[in-house]
Every structure is written in C-alpha cells, then in structure tokens.
N, C-alpha and C positions, 0 to 999 in steps of 0.2 A: 267215527273212527278217531281215536286219540293219537295225537302225534307226540313225539319225544319232547318238543318245545312246550306244548300245553301241559303235559305231565309235570315238567319241571316247574312251571308257573304255579301249578296247583299245589305242589309240595311246599313251595315258598310261602304261598298264601296261607296254608295250614299252619306252618311253622310260625309265621308272624301272628296269626290269630291266636295260637296256643300261648305265645309269649305275652301278647296283649292281655289275654284272660288271666294269666298268672299274675301280671302286674296289677291288674284291677283287683283281683282277689286279695293280694298282698296289701294293697292300699286300703281296702275296706276292712280287713281283719287285723292289720298290724298298726294302722295309724292310730294315734291317741291324740285327742285335742289337747292344746296347751292347758296345763293346770292353772286354775285361778290362784291369785295370791291368797294366802291364809293369814288371818288376823292372829299374830302371835305377840310375844314380848317385844319383838323388833318391829312393830307396826306403828306408823305415825300418820297423823293428820297433817297435811301440808297445804298452805295457801301459796300459790306460785303465780308468776307471770305466765299467762297462756302461751305467749309467743316464744320468749327467751328461756322459760323454765326457772328463772331466778326465784329462789324460795324466800318468802317474806315472813312466814310463820311456820313453825313446826311444833307439834305437840304429841306426846305419847298417846296412843289410842289402842284399843283392842276390841275384839268382838264383844258386843253388848254396850260399848260406849255410846253416850247420848250426846247428840249435836243439836244445838239451838242456833237458828239463823234468823235474825230479826232485821227487817227492812221497812222502809216507807214506800207505799204504793205510789208510783209516779203520777198517775192520773188523779186519784182520789185523795192523796196525801194522808192516808190512814195507815197505822202500824200493822204490819203483817208478820206473824210469827210462824216458823216452820220448825218442826220437831222430827228428828231423824234418829235412828240407831245404826250402828255398824254391825253388819252381819259377818259370819265366819269367813266369807270370801272377800272382805274389805269393800263391800258395796255400802252405800248409804241408802237406808230404807226410810222413806217418808212415812211417818206414822201418823202425824196430825198437823193441822194448820189452825190458827186462830186469827180473827180479825173483827173489828167492831161493826162493819157494815158491808152490804153488797155494793158493787160498783163495776166499772168497766173491766172486763177480763176475769172477774172473780167467779169461780165455779159455784153453782147452786147446789151441787149434789156430790161432791168428792167424798169418798170414804163410805164406811158402813154405818156410822153414828153421827148424827148432827144434832146439836142442841145450843142453847144460849145460856151463858152463866157469867155473872159479874160483868155485864155489858159487852161480852164477846161472843161471837159465833164460833163454836168448836166443830170441827170436822175431824173425826177420828177413825182409826181402822183402815187407813188408806193403803199401806203396804206397797207403795210405788218404789221400785229400785232405781237408783242412779249410780253409775260408776264414778261420776264426778259431778260437781256443780261448776258451772261457768257463768260468770256474770260481768258486766261492765260496772266497775266499783264507783261509787260516789260517796263523797265526804258527808253529804246530807241524806242520801237515801239508804245506805247500808248502815245498820245500827250495830247490834252486838253479835259476835260469833262466839258461842260458848261450847266447851266440851266438857262433859261430865260436871256441869255447874260451875266451871272456871272459865273466866273471860280469857279468850286467846287472842281476839283482835276486835277493834272497832273499825268501822268504815273509814274514820278519820285517821287511823293508824296506817292504812294502806294507800298506795298511790291513787290519786284522783283520776277518774276517767281512763283507768287501765283495765284491760280485759284480764280477769283473774280466774284461776282454777283452784277448786278445793277438792282434794282427793285423799284417800286413806290407802296406805300400802307400806311395804317394807322400805327401809332406807336404801336409796339408790347407790 
C-alpha cells in the first residue's frame, strides 16, 4: 500500500531524474569542443620563457611553414637535426630527423623510411604531432632554429639554461 508520503517522494525522484536526463542530453548534443587555433595570416612562431611567457623571438608562420631545429646530443656530442612542418591547426608535425651515428637514446626505427646519405642517417615519414616544443636551452647544445629557410634564433641568442617554449599560434 502506497502512502501519500512515498508517492510525493516518487514524484520528486522522477522529476529529478527527468531534469538530469535532459541536462545530460543537452550536454552530449549541444556541447562543442573548443576549436583549435587555425594557421592564418595572423599566425606566428614564438620562442618564449616557459614560466614567465616573455617572448624572445617572434616570426610570421602559416600552415605549411617548415621548421628546422638543430642541436647537439648531450651524451654523444653529435649534431641532431629535426624537420617539422606547421599544420592547419598550428601544430608542429615532426617529419624527419637526421644524425651521423646511433648512440644513447637515439631511436633505431623512427618513421617509415630510414637510409644513410652523405654520412647522415635519415629517418623520414615520422608524422609525430607536437603542440609545442619545450627544452632547456644551452648556448653550446642548441644550434640553429630556422623557419622557412630563414634563421630565427641560435641557441647563443637565447638565455642560457632557461626553460623555453616554441609554439605556433595567433598573436595574443
């Protein structure tokens, strides 16, 4: 036998359940994820301080721009070259790496193509996306950073032993 008190509780429960289902349905069908940044005429590559955000270098970039990042391997003291392109969502896509020899921490099978040419091991067809590059800069380890064939910075131009961030996006 149902009492007046339990009937009222049941109606409240049903009302709360209905409202909850409506909210969940709205959240599922109405919510849109944030749109990624788009590479446009107002897109820039920036090298900044990871903590403070202070910008050291800014250069015009766009979808399809090519980034070269050269550095010296800390353990083996060999030059390491990374080749990226900027995609339409302002991500850096690692296309290829080159280096003269294998050593500590160097992958043996990165990418779809691997060959030796002019004394360098080439690994191509990598396609690894990066939203940003973060590194501890060194005047001796960081070599050249180039965008579309133009030098934008040398490691010696940037603060020594500073944690830096390289990213592509619209001007803030």
